[in-house]
C-alpha positions in Angstrom: 18.8 32.0 20.6 20.9 34.3 20.1 22.3 32.2 16.9 19.7 33.1 14.2 21.3 30.7 11.9 19.9 28.1 14.5 16.7 29.9 16.1 15.1 31.1 12.8 14.5 27.5 11.6 12.9 26.5 15.0 9.4 27.6 15.2 6.4 27.1 17.7 2.5 26.4 17.3 -0.1 27.1 19.5 -3.8 26.3 18.7 -7.3 27.0 20.1 -9.1 23.6 18.5 -11.5 25.5 16.2 -9.1 26.3 13.7 -7.2 29.4 14.3 -3.5 29.4 15.8 -0.4 31.5 16.7 3.3 30.5 15.1 6.3 31.9 14.2 9.8 31.1 14.9 11.2 30.8 19.1 12.8 34.3 18.7 9.4 36.0 17.1 10.8 36.6 14.0 8.4 35.7 10.9 10.0 33.4 8.1 6.7 32.5 6.4 3.6 34.2 5.2 1.7 31.7 7.5 3.1 33.2 10.4 1.8 35.2 12.4 0.5 35.8 16.5 -3.1 35.9 15.9 -4.2 33.8 12.5 -7.9 33.1 12.5 -10.5 31.7 10.1 -12.7 34.2 8.4 -15.8 32.0 7.1 -17.6 35.4 6.1 -14.7 35.7 3.6 -13.4 32.3 2.5 -12.5 28.7 3.8 -8.6 30.1 4.4 -7.0 31.4 7.6 -6.5 35.2 8.1 -3.2 36.9 9.4 -4.8 39.6 11.6 -2.1 40.6 14.4 1.6 39.5 12.5 3.5 40.3 15.5 4.4 42.4 18.4 7.6 44.4 19.3 7.8 44.8 23.0 10.3 47.6 23.9 11.7 47.9 27.5 12.3 51.6 28.4 14.7 53.1 31.1 15.9 56.8 31.7 14.5 57.6 28.2 16.4 54.5 26.5 14.6 52.1 24.3 15.6 48.3 23.7 13.2 46.9 21.0 12.6 42.8 21.5 11.4 42.5 18.3 13.1 40.9 15.5 12.4 41.5 11.7 14.3 40.4 8.5 14.1 43.3 6.1 15.5 43.3 2.3 19.3 43.0 2.0 19.6 40.3 4.6 19.3 43.1 7.1 17.8 42.1 10.7 16.1 45.1 12.9 15.9 45.5 15.6 18.0 42.7 17.2 15.9 41.2 20.0 16.9 38.3 19.9 20.2 39.2 21.4 18.5 40.1 24.4 17.2 36.7 25.0 18.4 34.2 28.1 16.0 31.3 28.5 13.2 29.6 26.5 11.2 27.1 27.4 8.1 25.2 26.2 7.7 22.3 28.6 4.5 23.7 29.5 3.9 27.4 28.8 5.7 28.9 25.9 8.1 31.2 28.1 11.0 33.4 27.2 13.2 35.5 29.5 15.1 38.8 28.6 17.8 40.4 30.0 18.4 44.2 28.7 21.3 45.3 31.8 19.6 45.2 35.2 15.8 44.4 33.8 14.8 40.7 33.7 11.7 40.2 31.6 9.6 37.2 31.2 7.1 36.8 28.5 4.6 33.9 28.8 2.1 32.9 25.7 -1.2 31.1 26.0 -4.3 30.4 23.3 -7.7 30.7 24.7 -9.4 27.1 23.4 -12.2 27.4 21.1 -11.9 31.3 20.9 -9.7 33.4 18.4 -8.0 35.2 21.3 -4.3 34.9 22.1 -2.7 36.1 25.6 0.7 37.4 26.3 1.9 37.9 30.3 4.9 40.1 30.7 6.5 40.0 34.0 9.2 42.4 35.3 11.2 39.6 37.4 14.3 42.2 38.2 14.7 46.0 37.5 16.7 48.8 39.3 15.2 51.8 37.9 12.0 52.8 36.6 10.9 50.8 34.2 8.4 51.3 31.3 7.1 48.9 28.4 5.9 49.7 25.0 3.9 47.4 22.9 4.0 48.1 19.1 1.4 45.9 17.0 2.2 44.9 13.7 -1.1 44.5 11.5 -1.6 42.4 8.1 -5.5 41.6 7.8 -4.8 39.5 5.1 -5.2 35.8 3.8 -2.4 33.2 4.5 -2.0 32.7 1.1 -1.6 36.3 0.1 0.8 39.5 1.1 -0.4 42.5 2.4 1.2 46.0 0.8 0.9 50.0 1.4 -2.3 51.0 0.4 -5.1 53.9 0.5 -8.0 51.5 0.9 -7.2 50.2 4.4 -9.5 51.7 7.5 -6.5 53.1 9.5 -8.9 54.5 12.6 -8.4 53.2 15.4 -11.7 53.2 17.9 -11.0 53.6 21.9 -12.3 50.4 24.2 -11.5 49.3 27.4 -7.6 49.4 28.1 -7.0 49.2 24.4 -8.4 49.9 20.9 -9.7 48.1 18.1 -9.4 48.3 14.3 -11.0 46.8 11.3 -8.6 47.1 8.3 -10.9 45.9 5.5 -14.6 45.4 5.3 -15.5 41.3 5.7 -12.9 41.0 8.4 -13.5 41.2 12.4 -12.3 43.8 14.6 -9.1 43.3 16.1 -9.3 44.1 19.7 -6.1 44.7 21.4 -6.5 45.7 25.4 -4.1 45.3 28.4 -5.0 44.5 31.7 -4.3 47.8 33.2 -4.8 51.4 32.4 -2.3 52.5 29.6 -1.5 55.4 27.0 -2.0 54.4 23.2 -0.1 56.7 20.9 -1.4 57.1 17.5 1.6 56.8 15.1 0.5 55.6 12.2 3.1 54.1 9.8 3.6 51.1 7.0 6.9 49.1 7.9 7.8 48.2 4.1 9.5 45.2 2.8 9.4 42.9 5.6 10.8 39.5 4.0 10.1 36.0 4.7 13.1 33.4 4.5 11.0 30.3 4.0 9.0 31.8 1.1 12.1 32.8 -0.6 13.4 29.1 -0.1 10.2 27.9 -1.6 10.4 30.2 -4.6 7.5 32.4 -4.2 7.2 36.2 -3.5 8.8 36.7 0.0 8.2 40.7 1.1 5.3 42.5 2.3 4.4 45.8 4.2 2.9 45.9 7.6 0.8 48.4 9.3 1.6 49.7 12.7 -1.1 52.0 13.9 0.6 53.0 17.0 1.9 51.8 20.5 0.7 51.0 23.7 2.9 52.5 26.8 2.9 51.7 30.5 4.7 51.9 33.6 5.5 48.1 35.3 7.0 47.5 38.7 9.3 44.9 39.8 7.2 41.8 40.4 4.2 42.9 38.6 2.4 41.3 35.5 0.9 42.7 32.6 -1.4 41.1 30.2 -1.6 41.9 26.7 -4.7 40.3 24.5 -5.5 40.3 21.0 -9.1 38.7 20.3 -11.9 39.1 17.7 -13.8 39.9 20.5 -13.8 42.5 23.3 -12.5 41.1 26.7 -13.2 42.2 30.4 -9.8 43.8 31.0 -10.4 43.3 34.7 -10.5 39.5 33.9 -7.6 38.7 31.7 -5.4 37.6 34.7 -8.0 35.4 35.7 -8.6 34.0 32.1 -4.5 33.8 31.4 -4.4 31.4 34.8 -7.2 29.3 33.9 -5.9 28.4 30.1 -2.3 28.1 31.8 -3.9 25.4 33.7 -4.8 23.9 30.3 -1.6 23.6 29.0 -0.2 20.3 28.8 3.3 19.2 30.1 5.6 18.3 27.3 8.6 17.2 28.9 9.2 13.8 27.2 8.7 12.4 23.6 5.1 11.1 24.5 3.8 14.1 26.1 4.7 16.4 23.1 3.1 14.0 20.7 -0.1 14.0 22.6 -0.2 17.7 22.6 0.7 17.6 19.3 -2.7 15.1 18.5 -4.9 17.8 20.3 -3.8 20.6 18.2 -5.2 19.0 15.0 -8.6 19.3 16.5 -10.9 21.3 15.3 -14.6 22.3 16.6 -17.0 24.6 14.5 -19.3 26.7 16.1 -22.2 24.0 15.2 -20.0 21.6 17.2 -19.0 19.3 14.2 -15.9 17.8 14.9 -12.6 17.8 12.6 -9.1 17.0 12.5 -7.2 18.9 10.3 -4.4 17.5 8.2 -1.5 19.6 8.9 -0.3 22.8 10.0 -0.1 25.8 8.9 -1.6 25.5 5.6 -3.7 22.1 5.4 -7.4 22.1 5.6 -9.5 18.7 7.2 -9.1 16.2 4.5 -11.4 12.9 4.4 -8.4 10.6 3.7 -6.2 12.0 6.4 -9.0 12.2 8.6 -9.6 8.4 8.7 -5.9 7.7 8.7 -5.2 9.9 11.4 -8.2 9.3 13.7 -7.1 5.8 15.5 -4.1 7.3 16.1 -5.1 11.0 17.5 -7.7 9.4 19.6 -7.7 5.7 20.3 -4.0 5.3 21.1 -4.2 8.2 23.6 -7.4 6.8 25.2 -9.9 9.4 24.0 -12.8 7.1 22.5 -15.3 9.9 22.9 -13.3 12.3 20.6 -12.7 9.3 18.1 -16.8 9.0 18.3 -17.4 12.6 17.9 -15.2 13.1 14.6 -16.4 10.0 13.4 -20.2 11.3 14.0 -19.3 14.3 11.5 -17.3 12.2 9.1 -20.2 9.8 8.7 -22.5 12.4 7.7 -20.3 13.5 4.9 -20.2 9.9 3.8 -23.9 9.4 3.4 -24.4 12.6 1.7 -21.8 11.7 -0.6 -23.1 8.1 -1.0 -26.5 9.7 -1.6 -25.6 12.4 -4.0 -26.5 15.3 -1.6 -24.8 18.6 -1.1 -22.1 18.3 1.3 -23.1 19.8 4.6 -19.6 18.7 6.2 -16.1 20.5 5.5 -14.5 17.5 4.7 -12.1 18.0 1.3 -11.6 15.4 -1.2 -14.2 13.1 0.1 -14.7 11.8 -3.7 -11.3 10.6 -3.4 -11.7 6.3 -4.4 -9.7 4.8 -1.3 -11.5 7.1 1.3 -14.1 5.1 2.1 -11.5 1.9 2.3 -9.9 4.2 4.9 -12.8 4.9 6.9 -13.5 1.0 7.2 -10.0 0.5 8.5 -10.3 3.3 11.0 -13.7 1.7 12.2 -11.7 -1.5 12.5 -9.3 -0.1 14.9 -12.1 1.1 16.9 -13.7 -2.7 17.2 -9.9 -3.6 18.4 -10.1 -1.5 21.0 -14.0 -1.3 21.9 -15.0 -4.7 20.9 -17.3 -5.9 17.8 -20.5 -5.5 19.8 -20.2 -1.9 20.2 -18.6 -1.3 17.1 -21.6 -2.8 15.4 -23.9 -0.9 17.3 -22.4 2.5 16.4 -21.1 1.6 12.9 -22.5 -1.3 11.6 -24.8 0.1 9.6 -22.1 2.5 7.7 -20.2 -0.3 7.1 -22.9 -2.2 5.5 -24.0 0.7 3.3 -20.4 1.3 2.1 -19.8 -2.2 1.4 -22.8 -2.2 -0.8 -22.1 1.1 -2.3 -18.6 -0.1 -3.6 -19.9 -4.0 -4.6 -22.7 -2.3 -6.6 -20.5 0.2 -8.3 -22.1 3.4 -7.4 -18.6 4.8 -6.7 -17.8 7.8 -9.4 -14.5 6.1 -9.6 -13.9 3.0 -7.9 -15.2 0.0 -10.4 -15.5 -3.7 -8.8 -14.2 -6.0 -11.5 -14.9 -9.6 -12.4 -11.9 -10.8 -10.3 -12.9 -9.2 -7.2 -10.5 -6.1 -7.1 -11.2 -2.6 -7.3 -10.2 -0.6 -10.5 -9.7 3.3 -10.8 -8.7 5.9 -13.7 -6.0 8.0 -12.4 -4.3 9.1 -15.4 -5.3 12.8 -15.8 -6.3 13.0 -11.9 -4.3 12.3 -8.8 -6.6 10.0 -6.9 -4.3 8.5 -4.1 -2.5 10.1 -1.2 0.5 10.5 -3.8 -1.1 13.5 -5.0 1.6 15.8 -6.8 0.5 17.3 -9.7 2.5 19.5 -12.5 0.5 21.4 -14.9 -2.7 19.6 -13.8 -1.6 16.4 -14.6 -0.3 13.6 -11.6 3.3 13.4 -11.4 3.2 9.6 -10.3 0.1 8.7 -12.4 -1.3 5.8 -10.2 -4.1 4.2 -12.3 -5.9 0.9 -12.7 -5.3 -1.9 -10.0 -4.0 0.2 -7.2 -2.1 -1.7 -4.4 -3.3 -0.3 -1.5 -6.6 0.3 -2.5 -6.5 -3.6 -3.2 -5.0 -4.5 0.1 -7.6 -2.2 2.0 -10.5 -3.7 0.0 -9.4 -7.4 1.0 -9.2 -6.4 4.7 -12.5 -4.7 4.8 -14.2 -7.4 3.0 -13.0 -9.8 5.9 -13.6 -7.3 8.5 -17.0 -6.7 7.8 -17.6 -10.5 7.5 -16.4 -10.7 11.0 -18.6 -7.7 12.2 -21.6 -8.2 10.5 -21.7 -11.7 10.2 -23.6 -12.5 13.1 -26.4 -9.6 11.8 -26.6 -9.6 8.6 -28.4 -11.8 6.1 -26.5 -14.8 5.5 -26.8 -14.9 1.3 -25.1 -11.2 1.8 -22.4 -12.5 3.9 -21.7 -15.5 1.1 -21.5 -13.0 -1.6 -19.0 -10.8 0.4 -17.3 -14.2 1.2 -16.8 -15.0 -2.5 -16.1 -11.7 -3.5 -13.2 -11.9 -0.8 -12.0 -15.3 -2.3 -11.7 -13.8 -6.1 -9.8 -11.0 -4.4 -7.3 -12.5 -2.6 -6.1 -14.9 -5.6 -6.5 -12.3 -7.9 -4.2 -9.7 -5.7 -1.3 -12.3 -5.8 -1.7 -13.1 -9.3 -1.7 -9.4 -10.5 0.7 -7.5 -7.6 3.2 -10.2 -6.3 6.1 -10.3 -9.0 8.9 -12.6 -9.5 11.3 -10.4 -7.7 9.4 -11.0 -4.5 7.4 -7.5 -3.7 4.4 -6.1 -5.1 3.7 -3.9 -8.3 2.4 -0.2 -7.3 -0.2 -0.2 -9.8 -1.0 -2.3 -12.5 -2.8 0.0 -15.5 -1.1 1.0 -18.4 0.5 -0.8 -21.3 3.9 -0.9 -19.8 4.5 -2.8 -16.6 6.5 -0.3 -13.9 8.7 -2.0 -11.6 9.4 1.1 -9.1 9.8 -0.1 -5.9 7.3 2.1 -3.9 6.2 1.7 0.0 2.1 1.1 -0.9 3.1 -2.7 -0.9 3.4 -2.3 2.8 -0.3 -2.0 3.8 -0.4 -5.7 2.5 2.0 -6.8 5.3 0.3 -4.5 8.2 -3.4 -4.8 7.6 -5.1 -7.4 9.5 -6.2 -9.2 7.0 -3.8 -10.1 4.1 -4.3 -12.0 0.8 -0.4 -12.9 0.9 0.8 -15.9 2.4 3.6 -15.5 5.5 6.8 -15.9 2.9 5.1 -13.2 0.4 4.7 -11.2 3.4 8.4 -11.6 4.6 9.8 -11.2 1.0 7.8 -7.8 0.8 9.0 -6.6 4.1 12.4 -7.5 3.6 12.5 -5.2 0.5 11.1 -2.6 2.3 13.8 -3.0 4.6 16.5 -2.8 2.1 15.3 -0.3 -0.1 12.8 2.0 1.5 13.5 2.1 5.4 15.2 5.4 6.8 15.4 6.3 10.4 12.6 9.0 9.7 10.1 6.5 7.8 9.8 4.9 4.5 10.9 6.4 1.0 8.3 7.0 -1.4 10.4 5.6 -3.8 13.6 3.2 -4.1 16.8 4.7 -4.7 17.4 2.2 -7.3 14.3 3.4 -9.1 14.0 5.5 -12.1 13.4 9.3 -11.0 14.6 8.8 -7.4 14.5 12.4 -6.4 15.0 12.8 -2.3 15.6 16.4 -1.8 12.2 18.5 -1.3 13.5 22.3 -1.8 13.5 24.7 -4.5 10.6 26.2 -6.5 7.1 24.9 -6.7 7.5 22.6 -9.8 10.7 21.2 -8.5 9.4 20.5 -5.0 6.6 18.9 -6.6 8.7 16.2 -8.8 10.5 15.3 -5.7 7.0 15.1 -3.3 6.4 11.3 -4.2 9.7 10.5 -5.6 12.0 9.5 -2.9 10.9 11.9 0.2 10.6 10.0 3.3 6.9 9.8 5.1 6.9 9.1 8.8 3.2 7.7 8.7 4.3 4.9 6.2 7.1 3.7 8.8 3.9 3.4 11.3 2.3 0.4 9.3 6.0 -0.7 8.5 6.6 -1.4 12.3 3.2 -2.9 12.6 4.2 -5.3 9.7 7.4 -5.9 11.8 5.6 -6.6 15.0 2.7 -9.0 13.1 5.7 -11.1 11.5 8.2 -11.2 14.0 6.8 -10.2 17.1 8.9 -9.9 20.2 11.9 -10.4 18.5 11.8 -7.3 16.6 11.1 -5.1 19.6 14.6 -3.6 20.3 14.9 -3.1 16.5 11.6 -0.8 16.7 12.8 1.0 20.1 15.6 2.0 17.9 13.8 3.5 14.6 11.6 5.3 17.4 14.8 7.1 18.8 15.2 8.7 15.1 11.4 10.8 15.5 12.4 11.8 19.2 15.0 13.9 17.9 12.6 15.8 15.6 10.8 17.2 19.1 13.6 19.7 19.1 13.7 20.9 15.5 11.6 22.5 12.9 7.9 23.0 14.9 9.2 22.3 18.3 7.3 19.1 19.6 5.8 18.0 16.5 6.7 15.6 13.3 7.0 17.5 9.9 5.0 16.5 7.0 8.1 14.7 5.0 11.9 14.5 5.2 14.8 14.0 2.6 15.4 10.6 1.6 19.1 11.0 2.1 21.2 11.9 5.2 21.2 14.1 6.8 17.2 13.6 6.2 16.0 17.0 7.2 12.5 17.8 7.6 10.5 19.6 5.0 6.8 20.7 3.9 4.4 21.2 6.6 5.8 21.8 10.1 3.2 19.6 11.9 1.2 16.9 10.1 -1.5 15.0 11.3 -1.2 11.2 10.2 2.7 11.3 11.0 2.1 12.2 14.5 -0.8 9.6 14.6 1.2 6.5 13.5 3.8 7.4 15.8 1.3 7.1 18.5 -0.1 4.1 17.1 3.1 2.5 16.8 4.0 3.5 20.5 0.6 1.9 21.5 1.7 -1.3 19.9 5.3 -1.3 21.0 3.7 -1.1 24.8 1.4 -3.7 24.0 4.0 -6.5 22.7 6.3 -5.5 25.5 3.5 -6.4 28.2 3.0 -9.6 26.5 6.6 -10.4 26.4 7.1 -9.4 30.2 3.6 -11.3 30.9 5.5 -14.4 29.1 8.5 -14.2 31.2 
């Protein structure tokens, strides 16, 4: 903790399951513009999150001497104050806890975020003290979007209004008031000041502007006795100061234990949930900057809910998503906040998500809840009503992607896709064949016989065409076929044709594809997005935006693809691959101690040491690891039964 070379690159994340979050490094030194102690959505302004309370410096005062426990990086690689030097213990096993020692003073800090409210609570307990002790709380305010910076200006409203045991302030029109209160009486000393040129390391690394000014309106000061606890509250609503201790204890009870790998992943899974005021339920694609994206929702949904025995959560999120799908199919204005629902593979992933539900809950229940939706999706696609998905006479789906990124490989430079995947796209058609057979299986007893025959004929054409178009003489699958030249690049999207329940490939073809993925794409963190032997391999995701965009899908490793790879291994080789997959999972377990604690980063470098990059917590990665763990447990159980 006292070595900033180590601690500045470890982050924590707390969420309220309604879009607000608290995120920083474990020494409370912000290194990203997305960091903040209280970061909340402000729908009256836009659909972004906004940093209200950037950080809180706490000082211990004895005999007139002040010891500031905060840490900030300023221009010129200058850190001040150096509060990290006082840290003696840190734990995130249940509650985020830090213990500081200042001479004879031992001070404990615990942090919780109230569920479904934009309300952060920090409890300070004086464990040891041999002299009268005073605590001083100095809040650093930003009031700006996570995409921007704030700077000293004359427009900001710097008036603090008194409330119970604290003050409230709203620096700019359109923002909610920030209510800062303490659990006991205190003195607020107005001492307005701008702290200039605070610098964010991660923004420097990413080639962005990295400096901002933060406003400090003054400080709260109060005495504290040995054994006493004081709670600092920051919220968009006023709170009953007399009930802060009770509220903290209630939220502490909700905090999940994170003592092992599985518990960490379950806690991370819950952090992606977002419940809006109208009770709509969503999954955020990741933290700290992703929104609720349709494709990510359907890929992540089974792993984040069904794999941890949370069927009701699946149904609630799917209810909101189904409304969005139907509005899109009926060309109505969307009333759901699902981004990129128009992408051509979104409906195919929706069918796959429902298929996982059927495997868990049975076909009868699945048909009752989602049968009509599946039939309507199939009809929508087969009747060529999707604006960028055409069913050809050969049974395959065709999509135009030369000028727009239409797949999950969506990086662009100057408005053009870095990987212009167009035409017949391998995972689109693997998902399509799987969807056709699954729908025949689920709908066969309920829908018209002639309709089932029509679907069967399309599936038969699709199977033959898939093999003839995608399977090449080298024993693997082309990534897409759409241009004048054939691209022999080895990419991981072929793994879906092996992993899905219904595959157009023969056993021998599946093994050939899987073997090539093992040789050229597999790493301890998942599958590479491009083989090192292919032209354009660029495995390290660092540097300015353009450089990172060119690397994003050109060799970086994506753990969620590893989930499908391991599912394919189990389906082809069953229990003979159990120990191999167990070893693969160990590669993820180490990540609980790096980057954002207790979760999985968005991507990893394609070469050793496979460093984590991108978003600090990514939904589909967490989901697929959880789903793999469930699959592994199922095969282990069968193995033990046979013994």
